[in-house]
C-alpha positions in Angstrom: -3.1 78.0 -25.7 -5.8 76.7 -23.3 -4.6 76.1 -19.8 -5.4 72.5 -18.5 -7.9 72.5 -15.7 -6.5 71.3 -12.3 -8.1 68.2 -10.8 -10.1 68.9 -7.6 -10.4 65.8 -5.3 -13.6 65.2 -3.3 -13.6 66.4 0.2 -13.3 64.1 3.2 -14.8 64.4 6.6 -15.7 62.4 9.7 -19.4 61.7 9.8 -21.2 60.1 12.8 -22.2 56.5 12.1 -25.9 57.2 12.9 -25.9 59.8 10.1 -25.1 57.1 7.5 -27.5 54.8 5.6 -27.0 52.3 2.9 -27.6 53.4 -0.7 -29.7 51.3 -3.1 -27.3 52.3 -5.8 -24.6 49.9 -4.6 -23.9 47.6 -7.6 -22.6 44.7 -5.4 -25.4 42.2 -5.1 -23.5 38.9 -4.8 -21.5 38.0 -1.7 -17.8 37.4 -2.5 -14.5 37.5 -0.6 -14.2 38.1 3.2 -17.4 37.8 5.1 -18.9 40.7 7.0 -18.2 39.0 10.3 -14.5 38.6 9.5 -14.3 42.2 8.2 -15.9 43.5 11.5 -13.3 41.6 13.5 -10.6 43.0 11.3 -11.9 46.6 11.8 -12.0 45.9 15.6 -8.4 44.8 15.4 -7.0 47.5 13.1 -9.7 50.1 12.9 -11.1 51.2 9.5 -8.3 51.2 6.9 -10.4 52.6 4.0 -12.9 55.5 4.0 -16.5 55.1 2.9 -17.7 57.0 -0.2 -20.9 58.9 0.6 -23.4 61.4 -1.0 -25.6 63.8 0.9 -29.3 62.8 1.2 -31.7 65.6 0.1 -35.4 65.9 0.5 -37.9 66.4 -2.3 -37.1 70.2 -2.4 -33.4 69.4 -2.8 -32.5 70.5 0.8 -29.9 68.6 2.8 -31.4 66.3 5.4 -28.1 65.9 7.4 -28.0 62.2 6.4 -25.6 60.6 4.0 -26.0 57.5 1.9 -23.2 55.0 1.2 -23.1 53.8 -2.5 -19.5 52.5 -2.3 -18.4 50.6 0.8 -21.5 48.7 1.7 -19.6 45.8 3.3 -17.6 48.1 5.4 -20.8 49.8 6.5 -22.4 46.5 7.5 -19.3 45.5 9.4 -19.4 48.8 11.3 -23.2 48.3 11.9 -22.4 44.8 13.4 -19.9 46.4 15.8 -22.5 49.0 16.8 -25.1 46.3 17.5 -22.5 44.5 19.6 -22.0 47.8 21.5 -18.3 47.6 20.6 -18.6 50.9 18.6 -20.6 54.0 19.6 -23.6 55.0 17.5 -22.0 58.5 17.1 -18.5 57.3 16.4 -17.0 59.4 13.6 -16.5 57.5 10.4 -13.9 58.7 7.8 -15.9 59.4 4.6 -15.2 60.9 1.1 -18.1 63.1 0.1 -19.0 62.9 -3.6 -21.2 65.4 -5.4 -20.7 65.1 -9.1 -21.8 62.1 -11.3 -24.0 59.2 -10.3 -24.0 57.0 -7.2 -24.0 53.8 -9.3 -20.9 55.1 -11.0 -19.1 55.5 -7.6 -20.0 52.0 -6.6 -19.0 50.5 -9.9 -15.7 52.4 -10.2 -14.6 51.4 -6.7 -15.1 47.7 -7.4 -13.9 47.6 -11.0 -10.8 49.7 -10.5 -9.7 47.7 -7.4 -6.6 45.5 -8.3 -6.5 42.2 -6.5 -3.4 41.4 -4.6 -1.1 39.0 -6.4 -0.7 35.8 -4.5 3.0 36.2 -4.3 2.6 39.5 -2.5 0.5 37.7 0.1 3.1 34.9 0.5 5.8 37.5 1.0 3.7 39.5 3.4 3.1 36.5 5.6 6.8 35.8 5.4 7.6 39.4 6.6 5.2 39.0 9.5 6.8 35.7 10.5 10.3 37.3 10.3 9.1 40.1 12.6 8.2 37.6 15.3 4.6 36.7 14.7 3.8 33.0 15.1 1.9 31.0 12.5 -1.1 30.9 14.8 -1.0 34.7 15.4 -0.9 35.3 11.7 -3.7 32.9 11.1 -5.9 34.6 13.8 -5.2 38.0 12.4 -6.3 37.1 8.8 -9.0 34.6 9.7 -7.3 31.6 8.1 -6.1 28.3 9.5 -2.5 27.8 10.7 -2.2 25.2 7.9 -2.9 27.9 5.3 -0.3 30.1 6.8 2.2 27.3 6.7 1.4 26.7 3.0 1.8 30.4 2.2 5.2 30.5 4.0 6.3 27.4 2.2 5.5 29.0 -1.2 7.4 32.2 -0.2 10.4 30.0 0.6 10.8 28.7 -2.9 13.9 29.8 -4.8 13.8 33.6 -5.5 14.5 32.9 -9.2 11.4 30.7 -9.5 9.3 33.2 -7.6 10.3 35.9 -10.1 9.3 33.5 -12.9 5.9 32.9 -11.2 5.4 36.7 -10.8 5.9 37.0 -14.6 3.3 34.2 -15.2 6.1 31.8 -16.2 4.8 29.2 -13.7 1.3 28.3 -12.5 0.4 28.2 -8.9 0.1 24.4 -9.0 3.6 24.1 -10.5 5.0 26.5 -7.8 3.3 24.3 -5.1 5.0 21.3 -6.5 8.4 23.0 -6.2 7.9 23.3 -2.4 8.4 19.6 -1.9 12.2 19.9 -1.8 13.6 23.0 0.1 16.9 22.9 -1.8 16.9 26.0 -4.0 19.8 24.6 -6.2 17.8 21.4 -6.9 14.6 23.4 -7.6 16.5 25.4 -10.2 18.0 22.3 -11.7 14.6 20.8 -12.1 13.2 24.0 -13.6 16.0 24.0 -16.2 15.2 20.4 -17.1 11.5 21.3 -17.5 12.3 24.1 -19.9 13.5 21.5 -22.3 10.7 19.0 -21.7 7.4 18.6 -23.3 5.5 18.4 -20.1 5.6 20.5 -16.9 2.9 18.7 -15.0 3.1 19.1 -11.1 3.4 15.4 -10.6 6.5 15.4 -12.8 8.1 18.2 -10.8 7.4 16.3 -7.6 8.9 13.1 -9.0 12.1 14.9 -10.1 12.5 16.7 -6.8 12.1 13.5 -4.8 14.4 11.3 -6.8 16.6 9.3 -4.6 14.5 9.9 -1.5 12.5 7.2 0.3 8.8 7.4 0.9 7.8 7.6 4.5 5.4 4.7 3.9 8.3 2.5 2.9 8.7 -0.5 5.2 12.2 0.6 6.2 11.0 4.0 7.2 8.1 2.6 9.2 10.4 0.1 10.9 12.8 2.7 12.3 10.1 5.2 13.1 11.1 8.5 14.9 14.7 7.2 15.1 15.4 8.6 11.6 14.6 12.2 12.5 16.1 11.8 16.0 19.4 11.0 14.2 19.2 14.2 12.2 17.5 12.8 9.1 15.6 15.3 7.0 12.0 14.7 5.7 10.6 16.4 2.7 6.9 17.2 3.1 4.2 18.2 0.6 1.8 20.7 2.3 -0.5 20.8 -0.7 -1.5 17.2 -1.3 -1.4 13.9 0.5 2.2 12.6 0.8 1.9 9.6 3.1 4.3 11.1 5.5 6.7 12.7 3.0 10.1 11.6 1.7 13.2 10.7 3.7 16.1 12.5 2.1 19.0 10.4 3.6 18.6 6.8 2.4 22.1 6.0 3.6 21.2 7.0 7.2 17.9 5.1 6.9 19.6 1.9 5.8 22.2 2.2 8.6 19.4 2.6 11.2 17.6 -0.4 9.7 20.7 -2.6 9.8 21.5 -1.6 13.4 18.0 -2.4 14.6 17.9 -5.7 12.7 21.3 -6.6 14.3 19.9 -5.9 17.8 16.9 -8.1 17.0 19.3 -10.9 15.7 21.2 -10.7 19.0 18.0 -11.0 21.0 16.7 -14.0 19.0 20.1 -15.7 19.1 19.9 -15.5 22.9 17.0 -17.9 22.8 19.5 -20.6 21.7 18.8 -20.9 18.0 21.7 -22.4 15.9 21.3 -19.7 13.3 19.4 -16.5 12.7 19.0 -15.0 9.2 17.9 -11.3 8.9 17.0 -9.3 5.8 14.8 -6.3 5.0 12.8 -8.4 2.6 13.0 -12.2 2.3 12.0 -13.8 -1.0 8.7 -15.7 -1.1 9.3 -19.4 -0.6 12.5 -18.8 1.5 11.4 -21.7 3.8 11.0 -24.3 1.0 13.1 -27.4 1.7 13.2 -26.6 5.4 11.3 -28.5 8.1 9.4 -26.3 10.6 9.1 -27.3 14.2 5.6 -27.3 15.6 6.4 -26.6 19.2 3.8 -26.3 22.0 1.8 -23.2 22.8 2.4 -22.1 26.4 -0.6 -22.9 28.7 -2.5 -20.1 30.4 -1.9 -19.7 34.1 -4.7 -19.7 36.6 -4.6 -15.9 36.8 -4.7 -15.6 33.0 -7.6 -18.0 32.7 -9.6 -16.0 35.3 -8.7 -12.8 33.5 -9.9 -14.3 30.1 -13.2 -15.5 31.6 -13.8 -12.1 33.2 -13.1 -10.3 29.9 -15.4 -12.6 28.0 -18.2 -12.1 30.5 -17.8 -8.3 30.3 -17.8 -8.4 26.5 -20.9 -10.5 26.4 -22.6 -8.2 28.9 -21.8 -5.0 27.0 -23.0 -6.6 23.7 -26.3 -7.7 25.3 -26.8 -4.3 26.9 -26.2 -2.3 23.7 -27.6 -4.9 21.2 -30.5 -2.6 20.2 -28.4 0.5 19.8 -27.2 1.2 16.3 -24.4 3.7 17.2 -22.5 2.7 20.3 -21.3 5.5 22.7 -17.7 6.3 22.1 -16.7 5.0 25.6 -18.5 1.7 25.1 -17.0 1.2 21.6 -13.5 1.9 23.0 -14.0 -0.5 25.9 -15.1 -3.3 23.5 -12.0 -2.7 21.4 -9.8 -2.9 24.5 -11.4 -6.2 25.6 -11.0 -7.7 22.1 -7.3 -6.7 22.0 -6.7 -8.2 25.5 -8.4 -11.4 24.5 -6.4 -11.6 21.4 -3.2 -11.1 23.4 -4.2 -14.0 25.7 -5.0 -16.2 22.7 -1.7 -15.5 21.0 0.5 -17.6 23.2 4.2 -17.9 22.8 5.4 -21.2 21.4 7.9 -23.3 23.3 10.3 -25.8 21.6 12.3 -28.7 22.8 15.9 -27.6 23.7 17.4 -30.2 21.4 15.3 -28.9 18.5 16.3 -25.3 19.2 19.9 -26.3 19.1 19.6 -27.5 15.4 17.0 -25.1 14.1 17.1 -21.4 13.3 14.9 -18.3 12.7 14.2 -15.8 10.0 13.9 -12.0 10.8 12.4 -9.6 8.3 10.2 -6.5 8.0 6.7 -7.0 6.8 4.8 -4.7 4.4 3.6 -2.4 7.2 7.0 -2.0 8.7 6.5 -4.4 11.6 9.2 -6.8 12.7 8.4 -10.4 11.7 10.1 -13.3 13.3 9.7 -16.9 12.0 11.2 -19.4 14.4 11.9 -23.1 14.2 13.2 -24.0 10.8 15.6 -26.9 10.4 17.9 -27.1 7.4 18.5 -30.5 5.8 22.2 -30.6 6.8 21.2 -30.0 10.5 18.7 -32.8 10.7 19.3 -35.6 13.2 20.2 -39.0 11.8 17.2 -41.2 11.0 16.7 -44.0 13.5 17.6 -47.5 12.2 14.6 -49.4 10.8 13.7 -52.9 12.0 14.8 -54.3 8.7 18.3 -53.1 9.2 18.7 -54.4 12.8 21.7 -56.7 13.3 19.5 -59.5 14.5 17.3 -59.5 11.3 18.5 -61.4 8.2 19.4 -59.1 5.4 18.5 -59.5 1.8 22.1 -60.2 1.0 22.3 -62.9 3.6 19.1 -64.5 2.2 20.5 -64.4 -1.3 23.8 -65.9 -0.1 21.9 -68.6 1.7 19.9 -69.3 -1.5 23.1 -69.5 -3.5 24.6 -72.0 -1.1 21.4 -74.0 -1.2 21.4 -74.1 -4.9 25.0 -75.3 -5.1 24.3 -78.2 -2.7 23.0 -81.5 -4.2 19.3 -81.8 -3.9 19.5 -85.3 -2.6 21.6 -84.1 0.3 19.1 -81.5 1.4 16.3 -82.1 3.7 13.6 -79.9 5.4 15.1 -80.6 8.7 18.5 -79.4 7.7 17.3 -76.3 5.9 14.9 -75.1 8.6 12.7 -71.9 7.9 15.0 -70.2 5.5 13.9 -66.7 4.2 11.7 -66.6 1.1 13.9 -65.8 -1.9 13.9 -62.2 -3.0 12.8 -63.0 -6.5 9.8 -65.0 -5.2 8.9 -62.1 -2.8 8.9 -59.7 -5.7 6.8 -62.0 -7.8 4.2 -62.6 -5.0 4.0 -58.9 -4.2 3.6 -58.1 -7.9 0.4 -60.1 -7.8 -0.7 -58.3 -4.7 0.1 -54.9 -6.2 -2.0 -55.6 -9.2 -4.8 -56.8 -7.1 -4.5 -53.8 -4.9 -4.6 -51.5 -7.9 -7.8 -53.2 -9.1 -9.5 -53.0 -5.7 -8.4 -49.4 -5.1 -9.6 -48.4 -8.5 -13.1 -49.7 -7.6 -13.2 -47.7 -4.3 -13.0 -43.9 -5.0 -13.3 -42.9 -1.4 -10.3 -45.0 -0.2 -8.4 -44.0 -3.3 -9.0 -40.3 -2.5 -7.8 -40.8 1.1 -4.7 -42.7 -0.1 -3.8 -39.9 -2.4 -4.4 -37.3 0.3 -2.3 -39.4 2.7 0.6 -39.5 0.2 0.5 -35.8 -0.5 0.2 -34.7 3.1 3.2 -37.0 4.0 5.3 -35.3 1.4 4.3 -31.7 2.3 4.1 -31.9 6.1 6.5 -34.6 7.3 10.3 -35.2 6.9 11.8 -38.1 5.0 8.6 -40.1 5.0 8.3 -43.3 3.0 5.1 -44.3 4.8 3.1 -44.7 1.6 3.0 -47.3 -1.1 1.7 -44.8 -3.6 4.3 -43.5 -6.0 2.9 -40.0 -6.2 5.2 -37.0 -6.1 4.3 -33.5 -5.1 6.5 -30.6 -4.4 5.8 -27.0 -3.4 7.3 -25.3 -6.3 9.8 -22.5 -5.4 9.6 -19.2 -7.2 12.7 -18.6 -9.3 11.2 -15.4 -10.6 10.7 -13.2 -7.5 8.2 -10.4 -8.3 8.4 -7.1 -6.2 6.5 -7.5 -3.0 5.4 -11.1 -3.7 5.7 -12.1 -0.1 3.5 -9.3 1.1 0.6 -10.0 -1.3 -2.8 -11.0 0.0 -2.5 -14.4 -1.8 0.9 -15.1 -0.1 -0.5 -14.3 3.3 -3.6 -16.5 2.7 -1.6 -19.5 1.5 0.9 -19.3 4.4 -1.8 -18.9 7.0 -3.7 -21.9 5.5 -0.6 -24.0 5.5 0.2 -23.2 9.2 -3.3 -23.9 10.2 -3.2 -27.4 8.6 0.2 -28.1 10.1 -1.1 -27.4 13.5 -4.1 -29.6 12.9 -2.3 -32.7 11.6 -0.9 -35.3 14.0 2.8 -34.9 14.9 3.8 -38.4 13.9 3.5 -39.6 10.3 2.4 -43.0 11.5 -0.7 -41.5 12.9 -1.7 -39.7 9.8 -3.7 -42.5 8.1 -6.0 -43.1 11.0 -6.5 -39.4 11.5 -7.5 -38.9 7.8 -9.8 -41.9 7.9 -11.5 -40.4 11.0 -12.1 -37.0 9.3 -15.3 -36.1 7.5 -15.3 -35.8 3.7 -15.3 -32.0 3.7 -12.2 -31.8 5.8 -10.3 -34.3 3.6 -11.3 -32.4 0.5 -10.2 -29.1 2.0 -6.7 -30.5 2.9 -6.5 -32.2 -0.5 -7.2 -28.9 -2.3 -4.5 -27.2 -0.3 -1.9 -29.9 -1.0 -2.7 -29.9 -4.7 -2.6 -26.1 -4.8 0.9 -26.0 -3.5 2.1 -28.0 -6.5 0.8 -25.4 -9.0 3.5 -23.8 -11.2 2.2 -21.5 -13.9 5.3 -19.4 -14.1 6.6 -18.6 -17.6 10.4 -18.5 -17.6 12.6 -17.6 -20.5 14.3 -21.0 -20.5 11.2 -23.0 -19.8 8.0 -21.6 -21.3 6.0 -24.9 -21.2 3.2 -23.9 -23.6 1.1 -27.0 -22.8 1.4 -26.6 -19.1 0.5 -22.9 -19.3 -2.5 -23.7 -21.5 -3.7 -26.1 -18.7 -3.1 -23.3 -16.2 -5.5 -21.1 -18.2 -8.1 -23.9 -18.0 -7.5 -24.1 -14.2 -7.9 -20.3 -13.9 -11.2 -20.5 -15.7 -12.4 -23.3 -13.5 -11.7 -21.4 -10.3 -12.8 -18.0 -11.8 -9.4 -16.5 -11.1 -9.6 -12.7 -10.9 -6.2 -11.0 -10.5 -7.8 -7.6 -9.8 -9.8 -9.1 -6.9 -6.5 -10.8 -5.8 -5.1 -7.3 -5.4 -2.9 -6.8 -8.4 -2.9 -3.4 -10.0 -0.5 -1.9 -12.6 2.2 0.4 -11.2 5.4 1.8 -12.5 7.4 -0.6 -10.3 5.6 -3.9 -11.1 4.9 -3.4 -14.8 4.8 0.0 -16.5 8.4 1.1 -16.1 9.7 -2.3 -17.1 8.0 -2.5 -20.5 8.4 -0.5 -23.7 6.6 2.8 -24.3 4.5 1.0 -26.9 3.2 -1.4 -24.2 2.4 1.5 -21.9 0.4 3.2 -24.6 -1.3 -0.1 -25.4 -2.4 -0.5 -21.8 -3.9 3.0 -21.7 -5.7 2.4 -25.0 -7.2 -0.8 -23.7 -8.2 0.5 -20.4 -9.3 4.0 -21.5 -9.2 5.1 -25.1 -6.9 6.3 -27.9 -7.3 9.9 -26.8 -5.9 9.1 -23.3 -3.0 7.3 -24.9 -2.2 10.1 -27.3 -1.9 12.6 -24.4 0.9 10.5 -23.0 2.7 9.8 -26.2 5.1 12.9 -26.1 6.3 12.0 -22.6 9.6 10.3 -21.8 9.6 6.7 -20.6 9.7 7.4 -16.8 7.1 10.2 -17.0 4.9 8.1 -19.2 5.0 5.2 -16.7 4.2 7.5 -13.7 1.3 9.2 -15.5 0.0 5.9 -16.9 -0.1 4.5 -13.3 -2.5 7.3 -12.3 -4.6 6.8 -15.5 -4.9 3.1 -15.0 -5.7 3.3 -11.2 -9.0 1.6 -10.5 -9.5 0.6 -14.2 -9.2 -3.1 -13.6 -6.8 -3.4 -16.5 -4.4 -6.4 -16.6 -1.5 -7.3 -18.8 -2.2 -10.4 -21.0 -0.1 -12.9 -18.8 -2.5 -12.1 -15.9 -5.8 -12.3 -17.7 -8.1 -15.3 -17.3 -9.5 -16.4 -20.7 -13.0 -15.3 -21.1 -12.7 -12.0 -19.2 -11.4 -10.2 -22.3 -13.4 -10.9 -25.4 -11.9 -12.1 -28.6 -13.2 -8.9 -30.4 -11.3 -6.7 -27.9 -8.1 -8.8 -28.3 -8.4 -8.7 -32.1 -8.9 -5.0 -32.1 -5.9 -4.4 -30.0 -3.8 -6.8 -32.1 -4.7 -4.9 -35.3 -3.2 -1.7 -33.9 0.5 -1.2 -34.9 2.7 -1.0 -31.8 5.2 1.8 -31.6 8.7 1.4 -30.2 10.4 4.2 -28.1 12.0 5.5 -31.3 8.7 5.9 -33.0 9.0 3.0 -35.4 6.3 0.4 -35.9 7.0 -3.0 -34.4 6.3 -6.0 -36.6 3.5 -8.2 -35.3 5.7 -11.2 -35.6 8.4 -9.6 -33.5 8.8 -11.7 -30.3 9.8 -8.7 -28.3 6.3 -7.4 -28.7 4.6 -10.7 -27.9 2.4 -10.7 -24.7 4.2 -13.6 -23.2 7.7 -12.3 -23.8 7.4 -9.9 -20.9 10.3 -11.5 -19.1 12.6 -10.4 -21.9 11.4 -6.8 -21.6 
């Protein structure tokens, strides 16, 4: 029986650095991993942790030259060489080396690189965690391993995931992206619950993990969170953060605490506004669009600038003009100049935005609305009078006690008709009122003639219509027009999410307030004011008044097909583009509120059938969330929002020919009203 030969390891020895040279047999040609500079700093910090592999250099006769080449460990050699050049390491410093004699130099280099096992990411996470537990700060760990402190925080967060999930990750049961998604919520029990749910699901996408882990939490970009600001965390509220992708500030874990803080601050604001003397103050996190319909708004007077404020305004304007003139030819302004211009503009805007003063008697019968706008700022709308709080209308001249009433005139006529004609005389009767019937007959003639004349004068007719519309929309209880035109600013019975914060709502409200400030305060002065305006101004106000009467809402109990058809014509005429108006499909405003079939239909229309098929196995909520990402930026609109002509008939027909699928997988009949485009309210 042959005895097995014992393995003899290569000898190791310390060799002065100046006796070492790089070998051309090193197989590494492409840079990868840690740079030579970082490796040199690591050696300077911890000394050399791994020996070099060397072979003796012999001359042509095979005799040793005293020099050694380095076929394996070239990066370590270059790092040592850098330290020597920086005079941080002596030229003759002994370097630990393993001296190889058998085989080939290329084999040494290849074996060292191929046989090296990379560190599993989980080992690195746990190593960082161990260093942190032993007292090293995140910044110290980052400096020691040449990474940013943010990277260290990410690694520590990954190491803090439930040990059970880390074991699954170590066995390749989770991807790194999935593990990163689990770090959103630090609750190990909740992490494990979500993992169990995912084992029974078709999809384990990271976005789905994040969604499940943040259910019930409030986004930090929510108006309520922005409104209370740091007060939430000061009160002990916890915030979940995602260190691996943008999270808009994270998720607030305690909605109850958040709502309490919002209510408390709103209550403080109510007390402050009530102290101004208003009869009532109504506060809400979000007020419905059109909440001021039917209320009269006080105009008030903007406070005048004091002499000091006027001087400050003039000085700021002069400085602004001087800076602009000085730097007019410079494309990129210096940072200090740009900052100063911004400060001046902000100061001028503050001087321009004057507080509005109201008459005390008006304040006593009016109120204010307090709410939170879309960016989380407090919004106060003062000076609204409810109909029941209006002051009684002053008596008209016709109703004065000294003027004869129509009833008196009729009574007098009746008495006169009863008396014998022969007994009546002009002297006895005097100047009796013209009988009502005769007045009606005479004015009927005048009305007809006025209609004829007005119909032949388009300019005056236009001004008359504008006068009637403006009286109705901007003045209270006005009967100062003979035109029987009616216009009303239609309220929104169907309140869509975020309707009051849309760009369209802000634009309409701003335009209305601008016109209200421009019109005369007394309705009796309106006609002369409109007559004095130029035609462009009258047309602009007319367009605004007519626009406020538009109602293209389709309601379950009042579909109005002919009116909606005319709304389509109107949309074509003004080239309405709902994408340009800011509408985009989200889970909240559309996708989560329709059937799965409609979600897939939207993806097919915006993308293709392949994109829709990838979503088909998902559950409803997951499908809506994923579809929101797929449709982002696509410009897709549901049919009720489309302007005819934007989508071609061929596209519409192609979509209509595709059978819809309900959530249970059955085809929906084309005649089924639940699948009709305009039946979205029922869905």
